[in-house]
DRENGUBA-895449 format. One record per residue (C-alpha): residue number from 1; x, y, z; residue in three letters. Coordinates in pm, whole numbers, plus 32768, in hexadecimal, padded with zeros to 4 digits. Example, Ala and Ser with C-alpha at 12.3 -4.5 7.8 and 13.67 -1.06 7.14 Angstrom:
# DRENGUBA-895449
<1,<84CE,7E3E,830C>,'Ala'> <2,<8557,7F96,82CA>,'Ser'> 
# end
This chain:
# DRENGUBA-895449
<1,<1F20,DE14,ECEC>,'Met'> <2,<1E1E,DF21,EC8E>,'Pro'> <3,<1D0D,DE18,ECA8>,'Asp'> <4,<1D76,DDCB,EE0D>,'Arg'> <5,<1D64,DF3F,EE60>,'Phe'> <6,<1C07,DF53,EDD1>,'Glu'> <7,<1B8C,DE1B,EE87>,'Ile'> <8,<1C0F,DE94,EFD8>,'Leu'> <9,<1B8E,DFF5,EF9A>,'Arg'> <10,<1A30,DF6E,EF58>,'Lys'> <11,<1A3D,DE8F,F08C>,'Arg'> <12,<1AB0,DFB6,F15C>,'Leu'> <13,<1996,E098,F0E0>,'His'> <14,<1895,DF86,F11A>,'Glu'> <15,<1912,DF4E,F27C>,'Ser'> <16,<190F,E0C4,F2C8>,'Ile'> <17,<17AC,E0DE,F243>,'Lys'> <18,<1730,DFAB,F2FF>,'Lys'> <19,<17FA,DFBA,F443>,'Asn'> <20,<1892,E115,F460>,'Gly'> <21,<19F5,E18F,F447>,'Ile'> <22,<1A5A,E129,F5A8>,'Ser'> <23,<19E0,DFC0,F592>,'Phe'> <24,<1AF3,DEBB,F5C2>,'Glu'> <25,<1AB1,DE12,F472>,'Lys'> <26,<1AC8,DF63,F3C3>,'Thr'> <27,<1C14,DFAB,F46C>,'Arg'> <28,<1C9C,DE56,F405>,'Arg'> <29,<1C3A,DE90,F29A>,'Ile'> <30,<1CD3,DFEB,F2A9>,'Ser'> <31,<1E16,DF58,F334>,'Ala'> <32,<1E1D,DE59,F216>,'Lys'> <33,<1DE8,DF74,F11C>,'Phe'> <34,<1F05,E03C,F1BB>,'Asp'> <35,<1FE7,DF0B,F1AE>,'Ala'> <36,<1F93,DED7,F03F>,'Leu'> <37,<1FE2,E042,EFF2>,'Val'> <38,<2125,E023,F0B6>,'Asn'> <39,<218C,DEEC,EFF5>,'Ser'> <40,<2138,DF90,EEA9>,'Tyr'> <41,<220B,E0C6,EEDB>,'Tyr'> <42,<2373,E0E8,EF4A>,'Thr'> <43,<23E3,E1BF,F06F>,'Asp'> <44,<2404,E2D6,EF75>,'Glu'> <45,<229F,E2CE,EEF2>,'Ile'> <46,<228F,E2C4,ED7B>,'Gln'> <47,<2148,E2B1,ECC4>,'Phe'> <48,<2114,E1D5,EB9A>,'His'> <49,<205A,E2BE,EAB3>,'Arg'> <50,<1F6F,E1AD,EA3C>,'Asp'> <51,<1F0F,E13E,EB9B>,'Ser'> <52,<1DBF,E17C,EC3C>,'Ile'> <53,<1E72,E20B,ED6E>,'Met'> <54,<1F1A,E316,EC9C>,'Tyr'> <55,<1DD2,E36C,EBF2>,'Thr'> <56,<1D14,E37C,ED3D>,'Lys'> <57,<1E2B,E444,EDE0>,'Tyr'> <58,<1E2C,E54C,ECCC>,'Lys'> <59,<1CB0,E558,ECC6>,'Glu'> <60,<1CA2,E57F,EE40>,'Ser'> <61,<1DA8,E695,EE4D>,'Ile'> <62,<1D01,E753,ED32>,'Asn'> <63,<1BB0,E734,EDE0>,'Thr'> <64,<1C49,E7B4,EF26>,'Leu'> <65,<1CC8,E8E5,EE6C>,'Arg'> <66,<1B75,E91D,EDC9>,'Lys'> <67,<1ABA,E8FE,EF15>,'Leu'> <68,<1BAD,E9ED,EFBB>,'Thr'> <69,<1B70,EAF0,EEAC>,'Arg'> <70,<19F6,EAC1,EEB8>,'Glu'> <71,<19D2,EACC,F034>,'Tyr'> <72,<1AF9,EBB9,F06A>,'Arg'> <73,<1B83,EACE,F171>,'Lys'> <74,<1C2E,E97D,F179>,'Phe'> <75,<1B44,E862,F1E2>,'Pro'> <76,<1B67,E7B7,F331>,'Thr'> <77,<1BC5,E647,F332>,'Thr'> <78,<1A62,E5EB,F3A0>,'Asp'> <79,<19C4,E6B0,F283>,'Phe'> <80,<1AC1,E62E,F186>,'Trp'> <81,<1A9E,E4C2,F1EF>,'Asp'> <82,<1923,E4CE,F1C4>,'Lys'> <83,<193F,E58A,F07A>,'Tyr'> <84,<1A51,E4A1,EFFA>,'Ala'> <85,<1982,E36E,F04B>,'Lys'> <86,<1856,E3FB,EF8D>,'Glu'> <87,<192E,E459,EE61>,'Lys'> <88,<1A0A,E320,EE63>,'Asp'> <89,<1B48,E3E3,EEB7>,'Leu'> <90,<1C66,E39B,EFA7>,'Leu'> <91,<1C22,E3E4,F115>,'Cys'> <92,<1CFF,E4CA,F1E4>,'Ser'> <93,<1DC2,E3A5,F279>,'Glu'> <94,<1E14,E31C,F121>,'Ser'> <95,<1E83,E473,F0A8>,'Leu'> <96,<1F5A,E4A3,F1DE>,'Lys'> <97,<1FF5,E34D,F1AD>,'Tyr'> <98,<203D,E379,F03B>,'Ile'> <99,<20CF,E4D6,F061>,'Thr'> <100,<2183,E48C,F1A8>,'Gly'> <101,<20F4,E5D2,F22C>,'Leu'> <102,<1FF7,E62B,F335>,'Asn'> <103,<1EAD,E6D3,F2D9>,'Trp'> <104,<1F3B,E830,F317>,'His'> <105,<2042,E819,F204>,'Asn'> <106,<1F4F,E7EB,F0E1>,'Pro'> <107,<1E70,E8F2,F183>,'Arg'> <108,<1F8A,E9EF,F196>,'Asn'> <109,<1FFC,E9A1,F036>,'Arg'> <110,<1E9A,E9C0,EFAC>,'Thr'> <111,<1E57,EB04,F065>,'Leu'> <112,<1F9A,EB99,EFDD>,'Leu'> <113,<1F2B,EB4A,EE79>,'Glu'> <114,<1DF8,EC2B,EE97>,'Lys'> 
# end
């Protein structure tokens, strides 16, 4: 299963780079990736600690915290999505899906940690 995640993730990034995030092909690949994530996790999301999704999730959340401390504000979804793509991290939509929260919840939680 982790190989399938990696293959779709690469296809998604290539399509975003070549066609843009709003292109129909990009949206179809993104939908396939979301469906794969959905099939991998139960309704009550549980991470397999050896999975690439768990690793990328933890890395992404830790980077969000670091950026918030450095810039003294939580990044916007636009900024984060560009940064995440450059650094091979999970985009805001993936983080929202995995956590089941909107972008404001991680922001509020991160800001409270300061």
